[in-house]
C-alpha positions in Angstrom: 0.0 0.0 0.0 1.4 3.4 -1.0 -1.1 5.9 0.4 -4.7 5.8 1.4 -7.1 7.2 -1.1 -9.2 10.3 -0.5 -12.3 8.0 -0.4 -10.7 5.8 2.3 -9.9 8.8 4.4 -13.4 10.1 3.9 -14.9 6.8 4.9 -12.7 6.7 8.1 -13.9 10.2 9.2 -17.5 9.3 8.4 -17.6 5.8 9.9 -14.9 5.9 12.6 -13.0 3.0 11.1 -11.5 1.7 7.9 -10.7 -1.9 6.9 -7.8 -2.5 4.6 -7.8 -6.0 3.2 -4.5 -7.7 2.7 -2.4 -4.9 4.1 0.0 -7.7 5.0 0.5 -10.2 2.2 0.2 -14.0 2.8 3.9 -14.4 3.4 3.9 -11.6 6.0 0.7 -12.9 7.6 2.3 -16.4 7.9 5.4 -14.8 9.5 3.3 -13.0 12.1 1.2 -16.0 12.9 4.2 -18.3 13.4 6.1 -15.7 15.3 3.2 -15.0 17.7 2.5 -18.7 18.5 6.3 -19.5 18.8 7.2 -16.5 21.0 7.2 -17.8 24.6 7.4 -14.1 25.8 3.6 -13.8 25.2 2.9 -16.6 27.6 5.3 -15.3 30.2 3.9 -11.7 30.1 0.2 -12.3 29.4 -2.3 -11.4 32.1 -5.9 -12.6 32.4 -9.0 -10.4 32.3 -12.2 -12.1 33.5 -15.2 -11.1 31.5 -17.8 -12.0 34.1 -19.3 -14.6 31.8 -16.8 -17.4 32.6 -14.2 -16.5 30.1 -10.8 -15.0 30.2 -9.3 -12.6 27.7 -5.5 -12.2 27.7 -3.4 -9.2 26.9 0.3 -8.5 26.5 1.3 -4.8 26.4 4.5 -2.9 25.7 5.2 0.8 25.1 8.4 0.8 23.1 8.6 -0.7 19.6 11.8 -2.7 19.7 14.2 -4.0 17.1 12.1 -7.1 16.4 9.3 -8.4 14.3 6.7 -6.5 16.4 8.6 -3.3 16.3 9.0 -3.6 12.6 5.2 -3.7 12.2 4.5 -0.8 14.6 7.1 1.3 12.8 6.2 0.2 9.2 5.5 2.9 6.7 2.3 1.3 5.6 0.9 1.6 9.2 2.4 4.9 10.3 1.8 6.8 7.1 -1.8 5.7 7.1 -2.3 6.9 10.6 -0.7 10.3 9.7 -3.1 10.6 6.8 -6.1 9.8 8.9 -5.2 12.2 11.7 -3.5 14.9 9.7 -0.4 15.1 11.9 2.8 13.3 12.8 2.0 10.3 15.1 4.1 8.5 17.6 3.8 5.0 19.1 1.6 5.1 22.2 1.8 1.4 22.9 1.2 -2.0 21.3 -0.6 -5.1 22.6 -1.4 -8.6 21.6 -5.0 -9.6 22.3 -5.3 -13.3 22.8 -8.5 -15.4 22.8 -7.9 -19.0 23.3 -10.2 -21.6 21.8 -13.5 -22.1 23.7 -12.3 -20.0 26.7 -11.3 -16.7 25.2 -13.2 -13.9 27.0 -15.5 -11.2 25.8 -14.9 -7.4 25.9 -17.7 -5.0 26.9 -18.5 -1.9 24.9 -15.9 0.8 25.3 -14.0 3.6 23.7 -10.2 3.7 23.9 -10.3 7.4 24.6 -12.6 6.6 27.5 -9.4 5.3 29.1 -6.7 7.4 27.4 -8.5 10.6 28.4 -7.4 9.8 32.0 -3.8 9.7 30.8 -3.7 13.5 30.1 -4.5 13.5 26.4 -6.6 16.6 25.7 -8.1 15.5 22.4 -9.3 12.1 21.0 -6.9 12.5 18.0 -5.6 9.0 18.6 -6.2 5.7 16.9 -5.3 2.0 16.6 -4.3 -0.4 13.8 -5.9 -3.8 14.6 -4.0 -6.5 12.7 -5.5 -10.0 12.4 -2.8 -12.5 13.2 -5.4 -15.3 13.0 -8.6 -15.1 11.0 -11.1 -13.1 13.0 -14.7 -14.5 12.7 -18.0 -14.3 14.6 -17.3 -17.7 16.0 -13.9 -16.8 17.6 -15.0 -13.4 18.9 -14.2 -10.8 16.2 -14.4 -7.1 17.0 -17.7 -5.4 16.7 -18.0 -1.6 16.1 -20.8 0.9 16.1 -20.6 2.7 12.8 -20.2 6.4 13.3 -20.1 6.2 17.1 -16.9 8.3 17.2 -19.1 11.4 16.5 -20.8 11.0 19.8 -17.7 12.2 21.6 -16.3 10.7 24.7 -18.8 8.6 26.7 -18.6 8.3 30.5 -16.7 5.1 31.4 -16.8 3.4 34.8 -17.2 0.1 36.5 -20.3 -1.6 35.3 -20.8 -5.2 36.5 -17.5 -7.2 36.0 -15.8 -4.9 33.6 -14.8 -1.3 33.1 -16.5 0.1 30.0 -18.8 2.7 28.5 -22.1 3.8 30.2 -24.5 0.9 29.3 -27.5 3.2 29.1 -25.8 5.5 26.6 -24.6 2.5 24.6 -28.0 0.9 24.5 -29.4 4.1 23.1 -26.6 4.3 20.5 -27.3 0.7 19.4 -30.8 1.6 18.5 -29.7 4.2 15.9 -26.2 3.1 14.8 -25.3 0.1 12.7 -23.4 -2.7 14.5 -20.7 -4.1 12.2 -18.9 -7.5 12.8 -15.4 -6.9 11.7 -14.5 -10.3 10.2 -10.9 -10.3 9.0 -8.6 -12.7 7.3 -5.0 -13.0 8.5 -3.1 -9.9 7.4 -6.2 -7.7 7.1 -6.0 -4.5 9.2 -8.7 -2.4 10.9 -7.9 1.3 11.6 -10.2 2.8 14.1 -10.7 6.1 15.9 -10.2 6.3 19.7 -13.8 7.3 20.2 -15.3 4.5 18.2 -17.3 2.1 20.4 -16.2 -1.5 20.1 -16.6 -4.8 21.8 -16.3 -8.5 21.2 -17.9 -11.8 22.1 -16.2 -14.8 23.7 -14.4 -17.3 21.5 -16.7 -20.2 21.3 -14.8 -21.9 18.5 -11.9 -24.4 18.3 -9.7 -21.7 16.7 -7.5 -19.2 18.4 -8.0 -15.5 17.8 -4.8 -13.5 18.2 -4.8 -9.9 17.1 -1.9 -7.4 17.2 -3.0 -3.8 18.1 -0.7 -0.9 17.5 -1.9 2.3 19.1 -0.8 5.9 18.1 -1.1 9.4 19.5 -0.7 12.6 17.5 2.2 14.9 18.2 -0.1 17.9 18.9 -1.9 15.7 21.6 1.2 15.1 23.7 -0.1 14.4 27.2 0.0 17.1 29.8 0.8 14.7 32.6 2.7 11.5 33.1 1.0 8.1 32.9 1.8 4.5 32.2 2.0 5.3 28.4 4.8 7.5 26.9 5.0 11.2 26.0 5.8 12.2 22.4 9.0 10.8 20.9 9.8 10.9 17.2 9.1 7.6 15.6 11.6 6.2 13.2 9.7 4.6 10.4 10.9 1.4 8.7 10.4 0.4 5.1 7.7 -2.2 4.6 10.4 -4.7 3.5 11.7 -4.7 7.1 8.9 -7.1 8.2 10.1 -10.0 6.0 13.7 -9.1 6.9 12.8 -9.6 10.6 11.5 -13.1 10.0 12.4 -15.3 13.0 13.5 -12.3 15.2 11.1 -12.4 18.2 10.8 -10.0 21.0 13.9 -7.8 21.7 15.5 -8.8 25.0 15.2 -5.2 26.1 11.4 -5.0 25.7 9.7 -3.8 28.8 6.2 -5.2 29.3 3.5 -3.4 31.2 1.2 -5.2 33.7 -1.7 -3.0 34.9 -2.2 -5.0 38.0 1.2 -3.9 39.3 1.1 -0.3 38.0 -0.1 2.3 40.5 -1.0 4.7 37.8 -3.7 2.5 36.4 -6.0 2.3 39.5 -5.4 -1.4 40.1 -6.0 -2.4 36.5 -9.1 -0.3 35.9 -7.7 0.7 32.5 -6.7 -2.8 31.5 -8.5 -2.5 28.2 -6.6 0.6 27.3 
């Protein structure tokens, strides 16, 4: 992919999300899948999030894109340039995470906006977004992401503790569901969903026999540099890598210097309340 078209950018601003099919080709998708399932670092640094329905979602988070396969994706021109087109400014790496849903037990996520959490980190504007990359195929059966089309135009919704998860005000979400289209984002491996930080999204449990791993690279705009310290970084210039770097990194798993973040041990997160951020 060279650059997003004007139509794609317009669709993103209208809908709050954009799906780019085959952003990573079949060889790259195979590299990501094999690397993800081979990298023992994920198992060592994953933490469980109970969904209140008997399932557990797992996340692995890190702030700095290292000199490894995962850093080459977060810094790839195809991802970073797209983000800069969509938000009209230089962007920097806010954090990345691997969302893991194991077969039959992978937990659900309640409706939320990422800015519902990131607002607490001192970001004045919701000029932030994520690139959600399917490592495994994402289907309805294994708990693909769901989005409310156009919900980013609602602005930030109040977030709090509702039931067993921290998420968006259920009364407001219920009203939004009556007037906005719910889209099941089914993706093939290598497909990428770009979405706005105010776009409401959720997912069901994985009731299938197939795993659902998804890499999520999150970015903030330079003009939105936080006014206070949090568990995610301030602005730092991001060194982009050519798209060819991904295949060149084949077999190079997590950098030994990677620092992982666990919200359960981070005092700035309010005992894990912002786990989904």
